[in-house]
C-alpha positions as CSV (number, residue, x, y, z in Angstrom):
1,M,77.9,-141.5,19.7
2,L,76.6,-141.6,16.1
3,R,73.0,-140.5,15.4
4,T,71.3,-139.7,12.1
5,G,68.2,-137.7,11.3
6,K,66.3,-137.8,8.0
7,L,63.7,-135.1,7.1
8,E,61.4,-137.1,4.8
9,E,61.5,-140.2,7.0
10,S,60.7,-138.0,10.0
11,R,57.7,-136.5,8.2
12,T,56.4,-140.0,7.5
13,R,57.1,-141.3,11.0
14,C,55.4,-138.5,12.9
15,A,53.2,-135.8,11.5
16,P,54.3,-132.2,12.1
17,R,53.0,-130.8,15.4
18,R,51.7,-127.3,16.2
19,R,52.1,-126.1,19.7
20,P,48.9,-124.4,21.0
21,G,49.2,-120.6,20.5
22,H,52.4,-120.8,18.4
23,P,52.6,-119.9,14.6
24,F,54.7,-122.9,13.6
25,W,54.9,-126.6,13.0
26,K,57.6,-128.8,14.5
27,I,59.2,-132.0,13.1
28,D,61.7,-134.0,15.2
29,L,64.6,-135.5,13.4
30,I,66.9,-136.4,16.3
31,E,65.5,-136.7,19.9
32,S,67.2,-137.4,23.2
33,D,66.3,-137.3,26.8
34,E,67.4,-134.2,28.7
35,G,70.5,-134.9,30.7
36,P,74.3,-135.2,30.6
37,Q,76.0,-134.4,27.3
38,P,75.9,-135.4,24.6
39,A,72.2,-135.5,24.1
40,P,71.7,-134.4,20.5
41,Q,68.6,-132.6,19.4
42,V,67.5,-131.6,15.8
43,F,64.1,-130.4,14.8
44,A,62.6,-128.5,11.9
45,V,60.4,-125.4,12.6
46,Q,58.0,-124.5,9.8
47,M,56.8,-120.9,10.3
48,D,53.6,-119.6,8.7
49,P,54.0,-116.7,6.2
50,G,54.3,-113.4,8.0
51,S,54.4,-115.0,11.4
52,S,56.8,-114.1,14.2
53,L,58.5,-115.5,17.3
54,G,59.4,-112.9,20.0
55,T,62.9,-112.4,21.4
56,H,63.9,-115.2,23.7
57,F,66.7,-117.4,24.9
58,H,67.5,-121.0,25.7
59,F,69.7,-122.6,28.4
60,Q,71.8,-124.5,25.9
61,D,74.0,-123.5,22.9
62,Q,72.4,-123.9,19.5
63,F,72.7,-123.4,15.8
64,Q,69.7,-122.6,13.5
65,L,69.9,-123.3,9.8
66,V,67.3,-122.0,7.3
67,I,66.4,-124.8,4.9
68,K,63.5,-123.2,3.0
69,G,62.0,-119.8,2.5
70,G,63.3,-116.8,4.4
71,G,62.6,-113.9,6.7
72,T,64.6,-112.0,9.3
73,I,66.2,-112.6,12.7
74,G,66.5,-109.2,14.5
75,R,67.8,-106.9,11.8
76,S,69.5,-109.7,9.8
77,P,67.9,-111.1,6.7
78,L,67.5,-114.9,6.4
79,Q,67.5,-117.0,3.3
80,R,68.2,-120.7,2.4
81,F,71.2,-121.9,4.4
82,S,71.5,-118.7,6.5
83,L,73.1,-119.8,9.8
84,H,72.6,-118.4,13.3
85,Y,74.4,-119.4,16.5
86,A,73.4,-118.4,20.0
87,S,75.1,-119.6,23.1
88,G,73.1,-120.5,26.2
89,H,71.4,-117.6,28.0
90,T,71.8,-115.3,24.9
91,G,68.7,-113.5,23.7
92,Y,67.9,-113.4,20.0
93,G,65.1,-112.5,17.7
94,P,62.5,-111.7,16.9
95,L,62.2,-114.3,14.2
96,V,59.9,-113.2,11.4
97,A,58.9,-115.3,8.4
98,G,58.7,-113.8,4.9
99,E,55.7,-114.0,2.6
100,G,56.6,-117.5,1.6
101,G,57.0,-118.7,5.2
102,M,60.3,-120.0,6.6
103,T,61.5,-123.5,7.7
104,Y,64.7,-123.9,9.8
105,Y,66.5,-126.5,11.8
106,T,67.3,-126.0,15.5
107,I,70.4,-128.0,16.3
108,R,71.7,-128.6,19.8
109,A,74.4,-131.0,21.2
110,I,72.5,-130.9,24.6
111,T,68.7,-131.2,24.5
112,D,66.8,-128.2,25.8
113,G,63.1,-127.3,26.2
114,P,61.0,-124.3,24.9
115,G,62.3,-120.8,24.8
116,H,62.2,-118.3,27.6
117,Y,60.7,-115.1,26.3
118,L,62.0,-111.6,27.1
119,P,61.6,-109.4,28.9
120,G,59.4,-111.6,31.2
121,A,62.0,-114.3,31.7
122,R,65.0,-112.0,32.2
123,E,65.5,-113.2,35.8
124,E,66.1,-116.7,34.5
125,M,69.0,-115.5,32.3
126,Q,72.4,-116.2,33.7
127,A,75.2,-113.6,33.6
128,V,77.5,-115.5,31.2
129,K,79.3,-114.5,28.0
130,K,76.8,-113.8,25.2
131,R,77.4,-115.1,21.7
132,N,75.0,-114.1,18.9
133,L,76.5,-114.9,15.5
134,H,75.1,-114.8,11.9
135,A,76.6,-116.3,8.7
136,E,75.6,-116.7,5.1
137,W,76.2,-119.8,3.1
138,A,79.2,-119.7,0.8
139,A,79.8,-122.9,-1.1
140,P,83.6,-123.7,-1.5
141,T,85.1,-125.1,-4.6
142,Q,84.8,-128.9,-4.9
143,G,87.2,-130.5,-2.4
144,G,87.4,-127.3,-0.3
145,L,86.4,-126.1,3.1
146,H,85.1,-122.6,3.9
147,P,84.7,-121.1,7.4
148,L,81.2,-119.8,8.2
149,V,81.5,-119.2,12.0
150,P,85.1,-118.6,13.2
151,L,86.2,-120.8,16.0
152,Q,84.9,-119.4,19.3
153,D,86.6,-119.6,22.7
154,N,84.0,-122.1,23.8
155,G,84.9,-124.4,20.8
156,A,81.9,-123.6,18.6
157,A,82.5,-123.2,14.9
158,A,80.9,-123.9,11.5
159,W,82.2,-124.6,8.0
160,A,80.9,-125.3,4.5
161,A,82.5,-128.4,2.9
162,S,82.3,-129.4,-0.8
163,L,83.1,-133.0,-1.7
164,A,83.8,-134.5,-5.1
165,P,82.1,-137.8,-6.0
166,G,83.4,-140.6,-3.7
167,E,85.5,-138.2,-1.6
168,C,85.6,-138.7,2.1
169,F,85.5,-136.1,4.8
170,H,86.3,-136.7,8.5
171,A,87.2,-134.5,11.5
172,Q,90.9,-134.0,12.2
173,G,92.2,-134.4,15.7
174,D,89.8,-134.0,18.6
175,A,86.7,-132.3,17.1
176,G,84.4,-132.9,20.1
177,M,80.7,-132.9,19.1
178,R,79.8,-132.2,15.5
179,F,76.7,-132.2,13.3
180,Y,76.8,-132.6,9.6
181,V,73.8,-131.3,7.4
182,V,73.7,-132.3,3.8
183,A,73.1,-129.1,1.8
184,D,73.2,-130.9,-1.6
185,G,73.9,-134.3,-2.9
186,S,74.3,-137.3,-0.6
187,V,76.8,-139.0,1.7
188,H,77.4,-142.4,3.1
189,V,78.2,-142.7,6.9
190,A,78.6,-145.9,8.9
191,G,76.5,-147.9,6.3
192,D,73.7,-145.4,6.1
193,V,72.9,-143.0,3.3
194,L,72.0,-139.3,3.9
195,Q,70.2,-137.3,1.3
196,T,69.8,-133.5,0.9
197,L,68.7,-132.0,4.3
198,D,69.4,-135.1,6.3
199,C,71.9,-134.8,9.1
200,A,74.3,-136.8,11.4
201,F,75.7,-136.2,14.9
202,L,79.2,-137.6,15.7
203,S,81.0,-137.5,19.0
204,G,83.2,-139.5,21.3
205,E,84.7,-142.6,19.6
206,H,82.7,-141.8,16.4
207,H,83.9,-138.2,16.1
208,N,86.2,-138.9,13.2
209,T,83.9,-141.4,11.4
210,P,84.3,-140.6,7.6
211,L,81.4,-139.3,5.5
212,Q,81.8,-140.3,1.8
213,A,80.1,-138.3,-0.9
214,G,77.8,-140.1,-3.3
215,D,78.0,-140.3,-7.1
216,A,77.0,-136.7,-7.6
217,G,79.3,-135.3,-4.8
218,A,78.0,-133.5,-1.8
219,Q,78.0,-130.1,0.0
220,L,77.9,-130.2,3.8
221,V,77.3,-127.7,6.6
222,V,79.6,-128.7,9.5
223,L,78.6,-127.5,13.0
224,Q,80.9,-127.9,15.9
225,F,79.9,-127.4,19.5
226,N,83.2,-127.9,21.4
227,Q,86.6,-129.4,21.1
228,A,86.7,-131.6,24.1
229,T,85.5,-135.2,23.4
230,P,82.8,-136.2,25.9
């Protein structure tokens, strides 16, 4: 499977939506029906300045990547390109936006619904291994790869990649399900062009499709969900 999501195109296609009673706006970049994997899901959450979301969990594993502004998650500060990973049934938060607000992507390989807030939903939380990981962006030198989230026993991992103009990047071996977010510059993938903050999902027969940097090079956030190709 190969899917792409473009932030500005998504803003134009569908206006940001605010859920009743929630202090944020939502923009869908990649949508899938809930069901068997892979069912990729990417959406942007734009939080109002000083607003907060209580501690909660989801049924599916997810990455969250700050793309604008900052704030905190629990006791950890968040800034542009801060990265958080929570496995399914792992509580995290609260999320608090700073004075300038905060916008972040929620990224899942398997589509999930709204959060389950704690402590009220504790009985819905399964007794499985909890993973709650935080990483800060560290851009590698051009042509390099820098680990952000070390490879976990469930196959999850994240890297920062820096590509010289025209350089290609593709997964080695069986990389399972991966998302690529363009942190800077542009990339070409399967005849499409992704600009800064656009993203792509690759899995199955497309898992090692190359991404080629544009004329100004590119920096990528690489997010892996497992090693077994669906």
